[in-house]
C-alpha positions as CSV (number, residue, x, y, z in Angstrom):
1,M,-16.0,-13.4,-15.2
2,I,-13.8,-16.3,-13.8
3,K,-16.8,-18.3,-12.9
4,K,-18.1,-18.1,-16.4
5,L,-14.8,-19.0,-18.1
6,S,-14.3,-22.0,-15.7
7,L,-17.8,-23.4,-16.6
8,V,-16.8,-22.9,-20.4
9,L,-13.5,-24.8,-20.0
10,A,-15.3,-27.5,-17.7
11,Q,-17.9,-28.0,-20.7
12,A,-15.0,-28.4,-23.1
13,I,-12.8,-30.7,-21.1
14,S,-15.9,-32.9,-20.2
15,H,-17.7,-32.8,-23.5
16,N,-17.7,-36.7,-23.3
17,I,-19.2,-36.7,-19.9
18,E,-23.3,-36.5,-20.0
19,T,-23.8,-35.5,-16.1
20,D,-24.1,-31.9,-15.2
21,Q,-22.7,-32.8,-11.8
22,Q,-19.5,-33.8,-13.1
23,I,-19.1,-30.6,-15.1
24,E,-19.8,-28.6,-11.9
25,V,-17.0,-30.4,-10.3
26,Y,-14.6,-29.5,-12.9
27,A,-15.8,-26.0,-13.2
28,Y,-15.3,-25.5,-9.2
29,G,-11.7,-26.9,-9.5
30,L,-10.8,-24.8,-12.5
31,E,-12.4,-21.7,-10.7
32,I,-10.0,-22.2,-7.9
33,I,-7.0,-22.6,-10.0
34,L,-8.0,-19.6,-12.2
35,G,-8.7,-17.5,-9.3
36,S,-5.5,-18.3,-7.5
37,F,-3.4,-17.8,-10.8
38,T,-5.0,-14.3,-11.0
39,K,-4.3,-13.4,-7.6
40,L,-0.7,-14.7,-7.8
41,I,-0.1,-12.5,-11.1
42,S,-1.7,-9.3,-9.4
43,L,0.6,-9.8,-6.3
44,L,3.7,-10.3,-8.4
45,I,3.1,-7.2,-10.6
46,L,2.0,-4.8,-7.8
47,S,5.0,-6.1,-5.5
48,Y,7.3,-5.6,-8.4
49,F,6.1,-2.0,-8.9
50,L,6.1,-1.2,-5.1
51,G,9.7,-2.7,-4.5
52,I,8.7,-5.6,-2.2
53,S,8.7,-8.4,-4.6
54,W,11.5,-10.2,-2.6
55,P,9.8,-10.0,0.8
56,M,6.5,-11.0,-1.0
57,L,8.1,-14.2,-2.2
58,F,9.0,-15.4,1.4
59,V,5.6,-14.0,2.7
60,L,3.8,-16.3,0.0
61,L,6.0,-19.3,0.7
62,S,4.7,-19.7,4.2
63,F,1.1,-18.2,3.6
64,I,0.2,-20.3,0.7
65,P,0.8,-23.7,2.0
66,M,-0.6,-23.0,5.5
67,R,-3.8,-21.8,3.9
68,L,-3.8,-24.8,1.4
69,F,-3.7,-27.3,4.1
70,G,-5.1,-25.6,7.3
71,G,-8.0,-23.6,5.7
72,G,-9.5,-20.5,7.1
73,V,-12.0,-17.8,6.4
74,H,-12.7,-16.4,3.0
75,L,-14.9,-13.6,1.8
76,S,-18.0,-14.6,0.0
77,T,-17.2,-13.4,-3.4
78,Y,-14.2,-14.0,-5.4
79,L,-13.8,-10.2,-6.3
80,R,-13.8,-9.5,-2.4
81,C,-11.2,-12.1,-1.8
82,L,-9.0,-10.9,-4.5
83,V,-8.9,-7.4,-3.4
84,L,-8.7,-7.9,0.2
85,G,-6.3,-10.6,-0.1
86,V,-4.0,-8.8,-2.5
87,L,-4.3,-5.8,-0.2
88,M,-3.4,-7.8,3.0
89,L,-0.5,-9.5,1.4
90,L,1.0,-6.4,0.2
91,I,0.9,-4.9,3.6
92,L,2.4,-7.9,5.1
93,A,5.4,-8.0,2.7
94,R,5.8,-4.2,3.5
95,L,5.6,-4.9,7.1
96,S,8.4,-7.7,6.9
97,L,11.0,-5.0,5.8
98,V,11.0,-3.7,9.2
99,N,14.5,-4.1,10.8
100,V,14.2,-6.4,13.6
101,T,16.9,-7.7,15.9
102,D,18.1,-11.3,16.4
103,N,16.5,-11.5,19.9
104,F,13.1,-10.1,18.7
105,L,13.1,-12.7,15.8
106,L,13.8,-15.6,17.9
107,F,11.1,-14.6,20.4
108,F,8.6,-13.9,17.4
109,L,9.6,-17.3,15.9
110,L,8.8,-19.1,19.4
111,F,5.7,-17.1,19.7
112,V,4.4,-17.6,16.2
113,T,5.2,-21.3,16.4
114,L,3.3,-21.9,19.7
115,V,0.3,-20.0,18.7
116,T,0.1,-21.6,15.2
117,A,0.6,-25.2,16.8
118,Q,-2.4,-24.3,19.2
119,T,-4.5,-23.1,16.1
120,V,-3.9,-26.3,14.4
121,Y,-4.9,-28.4,17.3
122,R,-7.9,-26.5,17.9
123,W,-9.3,-25.4,14.5
124,V,-7.5,-27.1,11.5
125,P,-9.0,-27.9,9.2
126,A,-10.8,-24.3,9.5
127,G,-13.6,-24.6,7.0
128,T,-16.1,-22.4,5.5
129,E,-19.7,-22.7,4.7
130,K,-18.9,-24.0,1.1
131,K,-16.4,-26.5,2.6
132,T,-16.2,-28.0,5.9
133,I,-14.3,-31.3,6.8
134,V,-16.3,-33.1,9.5
135,N,-15.0,-36.6,9.2
136,P,-12.5,-37.1,12.4
137,K,-10.1,-39.1,10.5
138,L,-9.8,-36.8,7.6
139,R,-9.6,-33.8,10.1
140,A,-6.7,-35.7,12.0
141,Q,-4.9,-36.3,8.6
142,Q,-5.2,-32.5,7.8
143,K,-3.9,-31.5,11.1
144,I,-0.9,-33.7,10.7
145,K,-0.3,-32.3,7.2
146,T,-0.5,-28.7,8.5
147,I,1.8,-29.5,11.3
148,R,4.4,-30.8,8.9
149,I,4.2,-27.5,6.9
150,L,4.6,-25.6,10.3
151,L,7.7,-27.5,11.1
152,G,9.1,-27.1,7.6
153,I,8.6,-23.0,7.8
154,V,10.1,-23.0,11.3
155,T,13.1,-25.1,10.1
156,A,13.6,-22.7,7.2
157,S,13.5,-19.6,9.3
158,L,16.0,-21.2,11.7
159,I,18.3,-21.8,8.6
160,L,17.8,-18.3,7.4
161,L,18.7,-16.9,10.8
162,M,21.9,-19.0,10.9
163,F,23.0,-17.4,7.6
164,D,22.1,-14.0,8.8
165,R,19.1,-13.5,6.5
166,R,16.8,-11.8,9.1
167,Q,14.4,-10.2,6.8
168,E,13.6,-13.4,4.8
169,A,13.0,-15.2,8.1
170,F,10.9,-12.4,9.3
171,A,8.8,-12.4,6.1
172,L,8.3,-16.3,6.5
173,L,6.9,-15.8,9.9
174,V,4.9,-12.9,9.2
175,G,3.1,-15.0,6.4
176,L,3.0,-17.9,8.9
177,G,1.4,-15.6,11.5
178,A,-1.2,-14.2,9.2
179,S,-2.3,-17.5,7.8
180,S,-2.5,-18.7,11.3
181,L,-4.7,-15.9,12.5
182,L,-7.1,-16.5,9.5
183,M,-8.0,-20.1,10.8
184,T,-9.1,-18.6,14.3
185,P,-12.4,-17.1,15.5
186,F,-10.2,-13.9,15.8
187,G,-9.6,-13.9,11.9
188,Y,-13.2,-15.1,11.1
189,K,-15.0,-12.2,12.8
190,P,-13.4,-9.2,11.1
191,I,-13.6,-11.1,7.7
192,R,-17.4,-11.6,8.1
193,F,-17.9,-8.1,9.6
194,I,-16.4,-6.7,6.2
195,D,-18.5,-9.2,4.2
196,N,-21.7,-7.9,5.9
197,L,-20.6,-4.4,5.5
198,L,-20.1,-4.8,1.8
199,D,-23.5,-6.5,1.6
200,I,-25.4,-3.5,3.0
201,P,-25.7,-1.5,-0.5
202,N,-27.2,-4.7,-2.0
203,K,-29.8,-5.4,0.7
204,G,-30.7,-1.7,0.6
205,G,-31.3,-2.0,-3.3
206,E,-33.6,-5.0,-2.6
207,N,-36.1,-2.9,-0.5
């Protein structure tokens, strides 16, 4: 549905452009924007009814920019990404409501920061079959951008802790940790396993 809508909009926008290749570029960009908007609206509505809209906001504040700049694994279809992504983020927001101590938070902050820094160094930008950055210069630039996002999130978490906003700080760190995991082989393997599992009925129908 979103793919077809994106193509129609791209054709309307680029009616003066004769090349199909340019239309495909517009369609791909619009598909990402519309898909992200649909996921965001779904998250906001569901988290509101589940009473977790406030922690969800802080989870997204760290999760989205890290995914945007760092990359990571995706399922093979938009619908799968939408369903699993929404479900995962709802669980993360609910998890961030767990009451934690200041000492635990400081330890968790240090642990997530070190693990994410190592992840950025080793795997960012974490690509997929559809999009992989191989140019060394571009990869280095993407690493620097992601590190800056990481430092911003860590700084924000420390400021929240200073003002005794433990729940918000924890939500930021939970989003950071989850996004970091999805950039590593430990995140790719289970997502690809789910993808292959969901493909089994389709393969069975082809025989």
